[in-house]
PLY file of the C-alpha trace (Angstrom):
ply
format ascii 1.0
element vertex 182
property float x
property float y
property float z
element edge 181
property int vertex1
property int vertex2
end_header
16.09 12.09 -16.71
12.56 12.95 -16.62
9.65 10.36 -16.44
8.31 11.43 -19.66
11.88 10.66 -21.21
11.64 7.01 -20.28
10.82 4.48 -23.01
11.53 0.63 -22.99
12.74 -1.46 -25.87
9.34 -2.71 -26.96
8.29 1.03 -27.46
5.96 1.29 -24.46
5.60 4.82 -23.00
6.30 4.57 -19.08
4.97 8.08 -18.41
2.66 6.57 -16.01
5.71 5.14 -13.91
7.57 6.70 -11.05
11.45 7.54 -11.28
13.50 5.85 -13.72
11.43 2.57 -14.08
12.29 0.20 -16.39
9.74 -2.09 -18.29
10.23 -5.15 -20.44
7.43 -6.91 -21.88
7.02 -10.39 -24.03
4.00 -11.19 -25.97
3.19 -15.02 -25.82
-0.16 -16.37 -27.06
-1.73 -13.09 -27.20
-1.00 -12.39 -23.48
1.57 -9.46 -22.26
3.93 -10.62 -19.53
5.48 -7.46 -17.85
8.33 -7.10 -15.55
8.61 -3.75 -13.60
11.75 -2.84 -12.09
12.75 0.17 -10.01
15.79 0.43 -11.95
18.07 0.89 -8.78
18.51 -2.36 -6.88
17.70 -1.98 -3.25
15.35 1.15 -3.74
11.98 0.05 -2.65
8.98 0.52 -5.03
5.43 1.01 -3.54
2.87 -1.11 -5.39
-0.30 0.04 -3.58
-1.71 1.59 -0.55
-4.69 2.82 1.11
-6.09 4.49 4.17
-9.04 2.40 5.68
-10.76 1.69 8.88
-9.24 -1.57 9.30
-7.02 -4.14 7.76
-7.66 -7.80 8.75
-4.89 -10.30 7.92
-6.54 -13.97 7.88
-4.22 -16.27 10.04
-4.91 -19.34 7.89
-4.08 -17.89 4.46
-2.03 -14.72 5.31
-4.38 -12.74 3.03
-5.24 -9.03 3.92
-8.86 -7.74 3.73
-8.87 -4.00 3.41
-12.21 -2.65 4.99
-13.93 0.87 4.82
-11.36 3.00 2.59
-11.62 6.91 2.44
-9.58 9.83 1.55
-11.66 12.36 3.63
-12.77 12.27 7.30
-15.61 14.36 8.92
-15.80 16.02 12.30
-18.18 18.20 14.18
-15.33 20.09 15.93
-11.49 20.48 15.88
-9.17 19.28 17.07
-10.48 15.71 17.04
-8.97 12.34 17.40
-8.75 10.23 14.28
-7.88 6.30 14.37
-7.33 4.28 11.06
-5.23 1.99 9.21
-2.83 2.14 6.52
-2.25 -0.93 4.08
0.85 -1.01 1.86
2.57 -3.44 -0.43
6.29 -2.67 -1.49
8.76 -4.38 -3.79
12.23 -4.16 -5.05
13.91 -3.63 -1.80
17.09 -5.46 -0.70
18.01 -6.35 2.91
16.19 -4.77 5.93
14.83 -1.28 5.26
13.18 0.74 7.94
9.58 1.55 6.86
8.07 4.84 8.26
4.61 6.49 7.86
3.82 9.90 8.87
0.64 12.01 9.04
1.64 15.51 8.38
-0.42 18.67 7.89
-0.13 20.33 4.44
2.30 22.99 4.25
3.70 24.42 0.89
7.45 24.36 2.36
6.86 20.84 3.83
5.00 18.49 1.34
7.37 15.60 0.46
10.17 16.44 2.94
11.08 15.15 6.34
10.95 18.62 7.86
7.09 18.68 8.45
6.49 17.91 12.32
4.52 14.62 12.28
0.95 14.60 13.75
1.45 10.72 13.94
4.55 8.31 13.21
4.67 4.59 12.50
7.84 2.94 12.13
8.76 -0.94 11.48
11.89 -2.63 9.92
11.04 -4.67 6.96
13.23 -7.48 5.52
13.48 -8.06 1.88
15.04 -11.33 1.18
15.11 -10.58 -2.82
14.07 -7.76 -4.79
11.19 -10.01 -6.49
9.30 -10.37 -3.30
6.19 -8.19 -2.48
6.17 -7.31 1.26
2.69 -6.16 2.55
2.29 -4.19 5.73
-0.25 -2.51 7.94
-0.11 0.33 10.27
-2.69 1.32 12.95
-2.62 5.15 13.39
-3.85 7.60 16.20
-3.67 11.16 15.41
-4.91 14.49 16.66
-6.12 16.52 13.83
-5.86 20.30 14.89
-8.02 21.81 12.24
-10.15 21.35 8.83
-7.83 21.13 5.82
-5.51 19.09 3.93
-3.19 16.34 5.59
-0.65 13.92 4.03
-0.17 10.45 4.82
3.54 9.83 3.99
5.48 6.32 3.38
9.07 6.19 3.54
11.55 3.41 3.02
14.68 4.67 4.69
14.94 8.32 3.44
13.13 7.68 0.26
9.55 9.00 0.21
7.32 6.26 -1.66
4.09 8.01 -1.53
2.22 10.92 0.00
-1.50 10.33 0.12
-3.70 13.17 0.47
-6.65 13.08 3.19
-9.02 15.94 3.85
-10.35 16.90 7.24
-13.87 18.39 6.77
-15.88 20.17 9.41
-19.49 19.21 9.52
-22.17 21.48 10.08
-24.74 21.36 12.77
-24.88 19.79 16.01
-24.96 16.05 16.98
-28.58 14.50 16.38
-29.81 17.05 14.11
-30.03 14.54 11.12
-27.15 15.66 8.98
-24.98 13.01 8.04
-21.16 12.90 7.52
0 1
1 2
2 3
3 4
4 5
5 6
6 7
7 8
8 9
9 10
10 11
11 12
12 13
13 14
14 15
15 16
16 17
17 18
18 19
19 20
20 21
21 22
22 23
23 24
24 25
25 26
26 27
27 28
28 29
29 30
30 31
31 32
32 33
33 34
34 35
35 36
36 37
37 38
38 39
39 40
40 41
41 42
42 43
43 44
44 45
45 46
46 47
47 48
48 49
49 50
50 51
51 52
52 53
53 54
54 55
55 56
56 57
57 58
58 59
59 60
60 61
61 62
62 63
63 64
64 65
65 66
66 67
67 68
68 69
69 70
70 71
71 72
72 73
73 74
74 75
75 76
76 77
77 78
78 79
79 80
80 81
81 82
82 83
83 84
84 85
85 86
86 87
87 88
88 89
89 90
90 91
91 92
92 93
93 94
94 95
95 96
96 97
97 98
98 99
99 100
100 101
101 102
102 103
103 104
104 105
105 106
106 107
107 108
108 109
109 110
110 111
111 112
112 113
113 114
114 115
115 116
116 117
117 118
118 119
119 120
120 121
121 122
122 123
123 124
124 125
125 126
126 127
127 128
128 129
129 130
130 131
131 132
132 133
133 134
134 135
135 136
136 137
137 138
138 139
139 140
140 141
141 142
142 143
143 144
144 145
145 146
146 147
147 148
148 149
149 150
150 151
151 152
152 153
153 154
154 155
155 156
156 157
157 158
158 159
159 160
160 161
161 162
162 163
163 164
164 165
165 166
166 167
167 168
168 169
169 170
170 171
171 172
172 173
173 174
174 175
175 176
176 177
177 178
178 179
179 180
180 181
């Protein structure tokens, strides 16, 4: 089934959802209440993610603060070392699942597969007590980026690719201290 073919009972078009998502909505007092489910129990669904400079978790409230989001980074020379964080929120999982984050260089034959050799990899088990819970996580990544170009930050739950976020590596012109910013 293609995503464009999925419709719910209320007539909403689910073309902006991923996979075979189910969507149910009820209207009460002018407010739409919605439940989104991945359609396959036990298959995790990514709700949000972002590459950033740092993720702070408040010890008192457990809330996360995402600092310095980006989709591109600049370097004067390559190879270069890169340190960053990735925040993610996942739902619809059941039981313990291995969450894996990989940084890979873009190659047509490799995008979205696990064949690409990772420049960096992070793994952590995540336990889903029930499919309604939303599990948040963060990963601190260190990678050596070999050349300017397109890279992907891939997030997996088990063997299922949840997202592949594009990141651009851009060569800066000029020398250190010449007044050019990045």
